[in-house]
Every structure is written in C-alpha cells, then in structure tokens.
MIDREN-634760 format. One record per residue: x, y, z of N, C-alpha, C in turn; residue in one letter; residue number from 1. Coordinates in steps of 0.02 Angstrom, whole numbers, plus 50000, padded with zeros to 5 digits. Atoms other than C-alpha are relative to their C-alpha. Layout:
! residues N
> X,Y,Z,X,Y,Z,X,Y,Z,A,NUM
...
! end
This chain:
! residues 297
> 49963,49945,49968,49706,48517,49895,50019,50052,49948,M,1
> 49979,49946,50043,49738,48685,49817,50076,50007,50004,R,2
> 49928,49993,50000,49919,48701,49762,50021,50069,50024,S,3
> 49974,49937,49976,50022,48835,49845,50045,50030,49947,K,4
> 49965,49973,50056,50086,48952,49712,50018,50073,50012,R,5
> 49984,49929,50004,50170,49117,49683,50019,50013,49928,H,6
> 49980,49981,50068,50218,49211,49526,50071,50027,50003,I,7
> 49930,49976,49996,50407,49227,49505,50009,50063,49959,P,8
> 49981,49939,50036,50481,49393,49451,50075,49996,49987,I,9
> 49929,50001,50017,50646,49397,49360,50036,50055,50038,D,10
> 49963,49948,49962,50774,49488,49469,50019,50061,49958,P,11
> 49983,49943,50043,50816,49597,49319,49943,50050,49995,S,12
> 50056,49954,50001,50642,49674,49336,49999,50046,50061,S,13
> 49995,49957,49942,50690,49751,49502,50022,50070,49979,R,14
> 49984,49931,50017,50698,49941,49493,50060,50022,50041,V,15
> 49941,49974,49965,50869,50012,49535,49993,50075,50010,E,16
> 49997,49927,49992,50903,50186,49600,50028,50031,49937,D,17
> 49976,49964,50059,50939,50316,49468,50076,50006,50000,R,18
> 49927,49997,49996,51119,50322,49530,50031,49930,50000,Q,19
> 49976,50068,49998,51138,50134,49508,49962,49961,50052,G,20
> 50034,50040,49949,51100,50018,49652,50012,50030,50069,D,21
> 49988,49968,49936,51147,50142,49788,49939,50039,50021,A,22
> 50053,49957,49975,51030,50239,49898,50032,50054,50043,S,23
> 49974,49948,49956,51049,50394,50003,50018,49971,50068,R,24
> 49978,50025,49935,51127,50377,50174,49941,49984,50045,D,25
> 50058,50012,49958,50954,50384,50252,49956,49943,49975,D,26
> 50038,50057,50026,50894,50235,50148,49945,50018,49952,G,27
> 50050,49980,50049,50787,50335,50028,50024,49981,49930,T,28
> 49983,50022,50067,50786,50260,49853,49965,50043,49949,H,29
> 50030,49959,50053,50758,50378,49707,49997,49959,49936,E,30
> 50008,50042,50059,50687,50281,49560,49977,50039,49939,I,31
> 50012,49951,50053,50633,50431,49455,50016,50068,50029,A,32
> 49980,49935,49974,50676,50614,49468,49951,50028,50050,S,33
> 50052,49976,49954,50512,50646,49559,49964,49945,50037,D,34
> 50029,50057,49964,50478,50475,49636,50055,49966,50041,V,35
> 49953,50034,49956,50570,50403,49786,49960,49961,50051,A,36
> 50034,50038,49947,50528,50276,49919,50050,49984,50055,Y,37
> 49960,50020,49943,50591,50225,50089,49968,49939,50032,K,38
> 50025,50059,49967,50573,50054,50166,50007,50008,50075,R,39
> 50002,49995,49927,50524,50055,50350,49979,49932,50028,L,40
> 50013,50068,49977,50537,49881,50427,49973,49959,49942,A,41
> 50028,50043,50052,50417,49784,50314,49952,50037,49954,V,42
> 50048,49961,50040,50324,49926,50227,50036,50059,49968,V,43
> 49971,49944,50036,50363,50064,50102,49958,50063,50007,N,44
> 50034,49935,50009,50320,50249,50103,50030,50031,49937,V,45
> 49980,49973,50064,50330,50350,49943,50000,50076,50003,V,46
> 49995,49927,50005,50386,50529,49911,49990,50019,49926,F,47
> 50014,49977,50068,50310,50610,49755,50016,50075,49996,L,48
> 49982,49931,50009,50385,50773,49694,50075,50008,49990,G,49
> 49929,49987,50012,50549,50848,49639,50034,50024,50064,F,50
> 49963,49976,49940,50682,50876,49773,50002,50076,50004,P,51
> 49998,49928,49985,50691,51048,49854,49941,50035,49968,V,52
> 50061,49972,50028,50512,51082,49804,49946,50003,50053,S,53
> 50057,49997,49955,50357,51137,49897,49942,49958,49976,S,54
> 50053,50041,50029,50250,51031,49781,50019,49927,50005,D,55
> 49988,50071,49991,50272,50859,49854,49948,49971,50046,W,56
> 50052,50036,49964,50160,50728,49931,50031,49937,50030,V,57
> 49982,50063,49968,50190,50586,50054,49944,49950,49989,L,58
> 50049,50053,50009,50101,50424,50009,50013,49947,50053,V,59
> 49998,50046,49943,50067,50318,50163,50049,50023,50053,D,60
> 49964,49970,49943,50146,50342,50333,50031,49948,50046,A,61
> 49959,50048,49964,50228,50181,50391,49972,49977,50067,G,62
> 50019,50029,49936,50225,50096,50559,50014,50049,50057,V,63
> 49988,49960,49940,50217,50174,50732,50074,49996,50019,H,64
> 49930,49998,49980,50388,50228,50790,50048,50023,49946,G,65
> 49956,49980,50055,50454,50281,50620,49991,50073,49980,S,66
> 50013,49929,50016,50401,50464,50628,50064,50037,49983,T,67
> 49938,49963,50011,50578,50531,50642,50034,49978,49936,T,68
> 49970,50024,50061,50640,50420,50501,49967,50029,49939,L,69
> 50036,49971,50057,50504,50481,50383,50012,50075,49996,I,70
> 49994,49927,50001,50515,50663,50434,50070,50022,49981,A,71
> 49932,49979,50016,50704,50673,50425,50016,49987,49927,S,72
> 49989,50014,50071,50709,50589,50254,49963,50050,49956,A,73
> 50040,49952,50039,50571,50703,50190,50030,50069,50003,A,74
> 49974,49932,49993,50647,50860,50259,50070,50007,49969,E,75
> 49936,49999,50035,50818,50814,50189,49990,50006,49925,E,76
> 50013,50000,50073,50744,50786,50016,49966,50064,49976,R,77
> 50041,49944,50023,50624,50933,50011,50010,50065,50039,F,78
> 49988,49942,49957,50670,51052,50155,49936,50036,50022,Q,79
> 50063,49969,49980,50486,51088,50187,49946,49947,50005,M,80
> 50053,50050,49992,50325,50998,50237,49966,49986,49933,P,81
> 50036,50016,50062,50220,50911,50103,49937,50042,49992,P,82
> 50066,49971,50012,50065,50982,50022,49947,49962,50040,R,83
> 50049,50042,49965,49971,50836,50099,50030,49930,50007,C,84
> 49986,50071,49995,49978,50653,50146,49942,49963,49968,I,85
> 50051,50040,50033,49884,50528,50037,50007,49928,50024,V,86
> 50000,50069,49975,49836,50357,50107,49972,49952,49948,L,87
> 50031,50054,50039,49813,50200,50004,49947,49965,50041,T,88
> 50049,50026,49953,49722,50134,50158,50027,50012,50070,H,89
> 49983,49980,49932,49725,50149,50346,50026,49947,50046,G,90
> 49972,50051,49955,49801,49988,50412,50060,50027,50039,H,91
> 49950,49975,49953,49925,50010,50554,50068,50010,49969,F,92
> 49933,49994,50030,50078,49985,50444,50003,50051,49944,D,93
> 50002,49947,50050,50023,50120,50322,49980,50067,50031,H,94
> 50025,49938,49968,49954,50247,50445,50027,50009,50070,A,95
> 49977,50001,49931,50055,50217,50603,50027,50066,50026,G,96
> 49971,49937,49977,50142,50386,50609,49955,50060,49988,T,97
> 50043,49943,50019,49994,50491,50552,49986,50049,50057,L,98
> 50013,49950,49947,49950,50567,50722,50061,50045,50012,P,99
> 49940,49961,49987,50130,50621,50749,50018,50046,49942,A,100
> 49984,49959,50058,50160,50681,50571,49950,50057,49990,L,101
> 50051,49947,50006,49995,50776,50570,50014,50057,50049,A,102
> 49982,49949,49951,50047,50867,50728,50062,50038,49977,Q,103
> 49937,49970,50019,50220,50900,50658,49992,50047,49940,R,104
> 50004,49963,50062,50170,50962,50485,49936,50041,49992,W,105
> 50065,49967,50006,49987,51015,50505,49978,50007,49927,N,106
> 50021,50001,50070,49941,50963,50328,49940,49953,49992,V,107
> 50057,50044,50010,49784,50879,50258,50021,49928,49989,P,108
> 49991,50071,50012,49771,50689,50255,49941,49977,49957,I,109
> 50053,50020,50047,49673,50621,50106,49994,49924,49998,Y,110
> 50015,50071,50006,49589,50451,50100,49932,49992,49968,A,111
> 50066,50014,50030,49443,50371,50010,49946,50004,50053,H,112
> 50055,49991,49953,49275,50407,50091,49985,49936,50039,Q,113
> 50016,50064,49966,49249,50221,50130,50052,49982,50052,M,114
> 49948,50013,49951,49410,50223,50230,49994,50046,50061,E,115
> 50005,49950,49947,49358,50371,50338,49978,49972,50068,H,116
> 50018,50025,49933,49270,50271,50476,50059,49971,50039,P,117
> 49941,50027,49966,49439,50189,50514,50047,50056,50023,Y,118
> 49954,49944,49987,49520,50361,50525,49969,50058,50038,L,119
> 50033,49946,49963,49390,50469,50612,49975,49979,50069,N,120
> 50016,50023,49933,49372,50366,50769,49935,49963,50007,G,121
> 50066,50031,49993,49204,50287,50728,50001,49924,49992,S,122
> 50000,50073,50010,49259,50109,50683,50072,49976,49996,A,123
> 49935,50032,50011,49404,49988,50676,49990,49946,49947,S,124
> 50004,50053,50051,49445,49855,50548,49974,49935,50031,Y,125
> 50018,50067,49976,49369,49681,50562,50062,49962,50023,P,126
> 49942,50037,49976,49481,49556,50651,50039,49968,49943,P,127
> 49960,50037,50050,49625,49483,50549,49987,49926,50005,P,128
> 50008,50073,50002,49629,49300,50503,50069,49968,50003,D,129
> 49932,50028,49994,49789,49218,50570,50006,49930,49970,P,130
> 49998,50068,50026,49741,49050,50492,50022,49997,49927,S,131
> 49986,50001,50072,49783,49103,50313,50071,50025,49986,V,132
> 49934,49976,50021,49949,49126,50226,50058,49958,50023,G,133
> 49949,50048,49979,50050,49001,50326,50066,50028,50021,G,134
> 49936,49970,49979,50183,49121,50390,49994,50034,50067,G,135
> 49998,49969,49934,50236,49206,50550,49963,50066,50001,L,136
> 50035,49936,50002,50170,49376,50495,49924,49990,50006,M,137
> 50072,50015,49995,49998,49298,50474,49982,49977,50070,A,138
> 50016,50026,49933,50004,49205,50640,50001,50054,50053,R,139
> 49996,49946,49951,50051,49364,50732,49947,50054,49990,L,140
> 50046,49946,50018,49913,49467,50650,49949,50018,50054,S,141
> 50046,49978,49948,49793,49462,50800,50030,50052,50047,P,142
> 49967,49952,49955,49923,49567,50893,50014,50068,49966,F,143
> 49987,49937,50035,49935,49703,50760,49947,50052,50021,Y,144
> 50048,49949,49979,49853,49869,50807,49944,50008,49949,P,145
> 50056,49983,50043,49679,49898,50737,49949,50042,50038,R,146
> 50043,49957,49961,49608,50016,50867,49980,50062,49962,G,147
> 50026,49941,50034,49513,50172,50822,50051,50057,50001,R,148
> 49955,49942,50008,49614,50320,50758,49957,50059,49981,V,149
> 50040,49941,50014,49541,50495,50759,50044,50055,49971,D,150
> 49961,49950,50036,49619,50610,50629,49956,50055,49971,L,151
> 50049,49954,50030,49467,50721,50600,50027,50070,49987,R,152
> 49978,49932,50017,49559,50888,50612,50037,50005,49933,P,153
> 49960,49999,50062,49665,50839,50461,49969,49959,49944,W,154
> 50025,50048,50049,49560,50708,50371,49957,50033,49947,L,155
> 50037,49974,50057,49493,50749,50198,49982,49941,49954,R,156
> 50020,50050,50049,49404,50651,50062,50037,50012,49934,Q,157
> 49968,49994,50065,49496,50616,49900,49951,50031,49950,L,158
> 50045,49966,50046,49424,50724,49759,49960,49951,49956,P,159
> 50043,50043,50040,49279,50651,49662,50024,49993,49928,D,160
> 49975,50004,50069,49368,50687,49497,50062,49956,49994,D,161
> 49945,50049,49999,49504,50561,49546,50070,50033,49993,H,162
> 49935,49968,49998,49643,50691,49547,50032,49988,50069,T,163
> 49963,50005,49937,49778,50678,49680,50021,50070,50021,V,164
> 49983,49932,49979,49793,50840,49779,50075,50012,50000,P,165
> 49929,49982,50002,49959,50925,49746,50040,49966,49947,G,166
> 49964,50038,50051,50006,50803,49607,49956,49995,49937,M,167
> 50047,49999,50056,49913,50850,49446,50012,49946,49948,P,168
> 49986,50053,50048,49997,50712,49343,49974,49932,50022,D,169
> 50021,50064,49972,49930,50576,49456,49924,49998,50010,W,170
> 50070,50012,49984,49756,50502,49478,49995,49943,50050,T,171
> 50011,50055,49955,49685,50388,49610,49948,49952,49971,W,172
> 50045,50053,50024,49598,50223,49571,49975,49961,50060,I,173
> 50028,50039,49945,49479,50138,49691,50015,49926,49987,H,174
> 49981,50070,50007,49551,49963,49716,49982,49962,50064,T,175
> 50022,50030,49937,49447,49887,49857,50013,49925,50001,P,176
> 49991,50072,49989,49459,49712,49927,50042,49989,50062,G,177
> 49959,50003,49939,49603,49724,50049,49965,50039,50055,H,178
> 50046,49961,49958,49498,49861,50130,49949,50032,49954,T,179
> 50052,49971,50044,49339,49946,50068,50022,50063,49964,P,180
> 49980,49937,50030,49423,50113,50033,50071,50000,49975,G,181
> 49932,50004,50025,49590,50052,49968,50004,50034,49932,H,182
> 49988,49969,50065,49659,50157,49824,50072,49987,49978,V,183
> 49934,50000,50030,49807,50147,49707,50008,50065,49961,S,184
> 49986,49938,50036,49891,50295,49620,50032,49983,49933,L,185
> 49980,50017,50068,49924,50300,49433,50021,50064,49963,W,186
> 49979,49946,50043,50023,50413,49317,50005,49972,49929,R,187
> 50005,50029,50067,49978,50377,49136,50058,50019,49956,A,188
> 49948,49976,50045,50119,50478,49059,50060,49953,49996,S,189
> 49945,50048,50000,50251,50350,49110,49979,49932,50027,D,190
> 50030,50063,49978,50133,50210,49167,50030,49977,50067,R,191
> 49976,50015,49933,50191,50220,49348,49941,49987,50047,S,192
> 50053,50021,49956,50086,50135,49482,50025,49996,50072,L,193
> 49989,50010,49929,50085,50151,49671,49942,49957,50024,I,194
> 50053,50050,49992,49988,49995,49719,49975,49992,50071,A,195
> 50021,50014,49931,49976,50002,49909,50003,49926,50012,G,196
> 50002,50072,49987,49923,49828,49963,49952,49965,49952,D,197
> 50040,50035,50050,49820,49788,49807,50036,49936,49978,A,198
> 49958,50060,50008,49964,49668,49774,50066,50013,50034,F,199
> 49934,49995,49968,50135,49634,49849,50052,49971,49952,C,200
> 49945,50030,50039,50304,49597,49770,50045,49957,50044,T,201
> 49969,50050,49957,50354,49483,49913,49944,49964,50037,T,202
> 50051,50037,49964,50262,49353,50015,49994,50030,50070,R,203
> 50006,49962,49939,50202,49466,50155,49979,49959,50060,Q,204
> 50021,50043,49944,50130,49324,50259,50060,49969,50036,E,205
> 49939,50031,49973,50308,49259,50287,50046,50053,50028,S,206
> 49954,49952,49970,50421,49354,50407,50067,49999,49963,A,207
> 49936,50005,50035,50575,49289,50315,49997,50037,49934,Y,208
> 50005,49966,50064,50514,49348,50145,49990,50075,50009,S,209
> 50013,49929,49989,50452,49513,50215,50064,50037,50019,A,210
> 49938,49967,49979,50622,49550,50292,50053,49998,49945,M,211
> 49949,50006,50052,50730,49486,50148,49978,50030,49934,T,212
> 50027,49972,50062,50616,49560,50013,50010,49954,49941,Q,213
> 49995,50048,50055,50623,49401,49911,49948,50017,49947,H,214
> 50042,49972,50053,50551,49453,49742,49953,49948,49971,L,215
> 50054,50041,50028,50386,49368,49698,49938,50044,49996,E,216
> 50062,49962,50004,50216,49432,49645,49945,49962,50036,L,217
> 50054,50029,49960,50074,49399,49768,49941,50046,50001,H,218
> 50058,49959,49988,49900,49459,49802,50009,50041,50064,G,219
> 49995,49961,49938,49861,49572,49950,50013,49954,50060,P,220
> 49988,50041,49941,49915,49512,50123,49936,49964,50022,P,221
> 50061,50039,49990,49791,49371,50156,49968,50013,50068,M,222
> 50026,49998,49932,49774,49394,50343,49960,50063,50014,Y,223
> 50036,49938,49989,49706,49572,50327,49953,50018,49942,F,224
> 50043,49986,50058,49606,49557,50164,49928,49981,50017,T,225
> 50069,50008,49978,49419,49579,50193,49954,49971,49947,Q,226
> 50045,50020,50054,49346,49537,50022,50043,49978,49940,D,227
> 49956,50025,50052,49442,49425,49902,49970,50008,49930,F,228
> 50030,49989,50066,49316,49442,49760,50013,50071,49976,E,229
> 49986,49931,50018,49335,49631,49762,50075,50009,49986,A,230
> 49928,49995,50012,49524,49612,49775,50019,49973,49932,A,231
> 49988,50029,50066,49521,49503,49619,49982,50051,49945,H,232
> 50020,49950,50050,49425,49635,49521,50049,50058,49998,R,233
> 49951,49946,49998,49550,49766,49578,50064,49981,49963,S,234
> 49941,50023,50036,49696,49662,49513,49986,50000,49925,I,235
> 50018,49999,50071,49606,49642,49346,50004,50071,49973,E,236
> 49999,49931,50022,49588,49830,49336,50072,50026,49994,R,237
> 49931,49977,50002,49771,49863,49376,50039,49965,49944,L,238
> 49965,50035,50054,49833,49729,49256,49983,50030,49932,A,239
> 50021,49971,50064,49732,49809,49115,50035,50066,49985,A,240
> 49963,49938,50011,49831,49970,49140,50068,49987,49969,L,241
> 49934,50019,50025,49990,49878,49090,50055,50047,50025,E,242
> 49950,49953,49973,50104,49976,49208,50070,49981,49979,P,243
> 49929,50011,50015,50287,49997,49168,50042,49999,50064,D,244
> 49965,49999,49935,50337,50026,49350,49948,49996,50054,L,245
> 50047,50006,49944,50252,49977,49512,50038,50001,50066,A,246
> 49976,50000,49931,50289,50018,49693,49942,49974,50042,I,247
> 50050,50029,49955,50190,49905,49810,50016,50021,50072,A,248
> 49988,49984,49931,50170,49934,49995,50050,49953,50033,G,249
> 49955,50051,49972,50270,49775,50030,50040,49969,49943,H,250
> 49957,50028,50051,50419,49719,49928,50035,50054,49960,G,251
> 49961,49953,50040,50537,49799,49804,49960,50024,49939,R,252
> 50031,49978,50062,50479,49906,49657,50024,49956,49942,P,253
> 49984,50041,50059,50474,49812,49491,49977,50038,49938,V,254
> 50015,49965,50061,50464,49864,49310,50002,49953,49940,Q,255
> 49991,50033,50063,50449,49808,49131,49951,49945,49984,G,256
> 50044,50051,50027,50374,49663,49037,49984,49946,50051,A,257
> 50012,50052,49950,50394,49540,49181,49946,50022,50050,D,258
> 50053,49974,49957,50286,49652,49291,49932,49993,49966,L,259
> 50064,50003,50035,50149,49662,49160,49976,49928,49992,R,260
> 50018,50070,50007,50153,49475,49126,49978,49970,50066,A,261
> 50018,50026,49934,50149,49438,49312,49932,50024,50023,G,262
> 50066,49975,49980,49999,49550,49342,49945,49965,49961,L,263
> 50050,50037,50038,49904,49467,49200,49991,49930,50027,Y,264
> 50004,50068,49972,49946,49296,49271,49964,50002,50067,E,265
> 50035,49995,49936,49890,49353,49443,49926,50012,49990,L,266
> 50071,49988,50014,49727,49418,49371,49965,49936,49977,A,267
> 50031,50061,50027,49694,49255,49279,49996,49945,50053,I,268
> 49996,50055,49951,49746,49138,49420,49993,50023,50072,N,269
> 50005,49971,49933,49698,49245,49569,49974,49950,50051,F,270
> 50029,50048,49952,49593,49108,49650,50051,49948,50023,D,271
> 49949,50049,49982,49743,48991,49648,50057,50032,50038,I,272
> 49941,49968,49973,49881,49113,49690,49986,50039,50063,V,273
> 50010,49949,49949,49801,49240,49806,49944,49987,50049,A,274
> 50056,50014,49955,49649,49162,49889,50016,49938,50041,V,275
> 49985,50058,49959,49677,49046,50037,49947,49946,49992,P,276
> 50046,50056,50008,49598,48874,50037,49941,50005,50047,E,277
> 50054,49988,49952,49496,48916,50191,50008,50070,50027,G,278
> 49989,49935,49969,49485,49063,50306,49935,50038,50010,G,279
> 50058,49963,49976,49366,49184,50387,49964,50039,49945,R,280
> 50031,49953,50047,49337,49302,50240,49994,49973,49929,Y,281
> 50005,50028,50067,49343,49184,50091,49926,49990,49981,V,282
> 50071,50011,50015,49161,49129,50100,49955,50054,50031,K,283
> 50040,49949,49966,49102,49270,50213,50039,50066,50003,H,284
> 49962,49937,50001,49184,49433,50158,49969,50053,50044,P,285
> 50024,49944,49960,49172,49587,50266,49986,50058,49953,A,286
> 50020,49951,50050,49074,49712,50162,49957,50055,50032,R,287
> 50040,49944,49977,48992,49881,50185,49926,49983,49994,I,288
> 50071,50013,50014,48828,49817,50111,49965,49963,50057,E,289
> 50032,50038,49946,48795,49696,50254,50023,50022,50069,D,290
> 49981,49972,49936,48873,49802,50390,50058,49967,50034,G,291
> 49946,50037,49968,49022,49688,50422,50069,50031,49988,T,292
> 49936,49970,50016,49159,49800,50352,50030,50040,50057,A,293
> 49977,49955,49946,49167,49913,50504,49983,49969,50067,Y,294
> 50009,50025,49932,49190,49851,50682,49987,50061,50045,D,295
> 50019,49941,49962,49094,49983,50779,49986,49981,50073,R,296
> 50013,50014,49930,49070,49999,50968,49928,49980,50011,P,297
! end
C-alpha cells in the first residue's frame, strides 16, 4: 500500500497582511503593496497592481455566484475596471464569474492557447475522478460544472514572449498537468509566484481542510488532474525557481524557506505525496496528443 502523505508547512510561513493579520472589511488581503487576494468559498482570486490605479489585472475569477464580491472588492481597491483578466486555467472554480465579469467590464480575458477549447465553446474538460483523494470534495466532483463556456468575444491568447498583459514585471510559465493549458505567474524581482492549481497549500480533496484552510503542501487537486506526469514536471520547474512567496488557488499564501523546502520535497516525492494509488488518469492520462484532453460533442 502506498502511504498517505502530505508535506507540513510551519504556521510561521503563512503570509500575513501588510497591516498585520487583519484584512479589509470586504475580506481582501493585501500581502504586498501591489499584490492582494480574496478568498471566495474554497478558491482564491488575485489582484495585481497598486491601489487606485488603472494598471491592474485580475488573476482568475472564482466560482459562479461571486461576481458581486469580486467586482465590489476590485472597484473599492482600484475604482476602475482592470486592464484584463488572466486565467491560470478554466475550471469552474477559477472561471465561474467570467461571463458576468466580461459583460460588466468588457475587458480581454487571457489564457494559454491549449486552454482555449474549454473557453470558446468547442470542448469541455474530461470527467473528474471521484475515486481519488479520499475526501468529500473529491466524491462530489462529478457534480461540479464542466459544461462548455463560450467567451470568444473577450478571449485572447497569452503573448508568445511570456509577458503578462498589463503587468510588465510578471511573466507566465506553462505548468501543465492539472489541465493542458495551466499557467503560473512569476515575478523574478521579489520571487513571487501565483501558482493556480499547480500545487495547493491545503488538502483540497477534503471539504474540512478546504474550508478551514489547514496549512499543508499538496499537489494539484487529484480529482481534476488530467496528467500526473506533466504535473510532476511542472512542480519540478516551480521548485527550481525557489520562490519566496506563493499564492496558490487553494489554501493560504506561504513564504520563506519552508515554502522552498516543501516544494523541493514535493518535487522529489511527487509520486508518493501527490499521485493517487489508483484512479482514472494515473495510468491513462488525458492528453492532447491522443485526443483525450478535450471532451468534444
């Protein structure tokens, strides 16, 4: 039997707000002068840019039903729409408000080209695997939305030079595995990382951990990961960056030496920590090469 493991993170590695451990009344946490995040149910959205500025970007768009929460927090912080929205990937909990926000703000939505079929109405994601992860979030995954979303009027491809539109200090890194077009965002000047679902800082398969934000380092959510080999290579790439701060899509932001050590351990022991013992996509990953990555009509 494969042992069930996680990588502990020292609570002191948790990133506090710049004003201490408080957040704004709307639940927005500012962790750098130009980086803030807001937790929406079990997922984070990120605001990049200085307050009261026209040069800001929304990273990911939360779950359906949180449009007003995102828009009001953004408009309170910046007083104007973003330059664009950048997606780490298009799963329902990262893109749920996109149709409404696109209508509200009328700004471009950038995603990796391999993610476009999930966002232009031509395909949906392969079915999730509720048998992996051993938690309620995993068992409920067949009920999560994965229908086709058509955002063609606003959808754009991320630049080939890996720049992030509207944010010249940031670059995007292709980190596939969880999905084919998954990306993470990186700022080398202060070694800040926005990881999306390349890894989590809580056990996302567990409803209890997802709600309490119990601090642990995990691989991508197992039930929605299409290619574990690719996900492993992505973790190796992110660990090699040696980030000083990381905001994952699920869990609290973390920083410092414990983050770097944890990522290296995850990269070395990925098969033990992050790959389920069985499961639909362990031996038969869903990949573009064999036509299984996109569920088309």
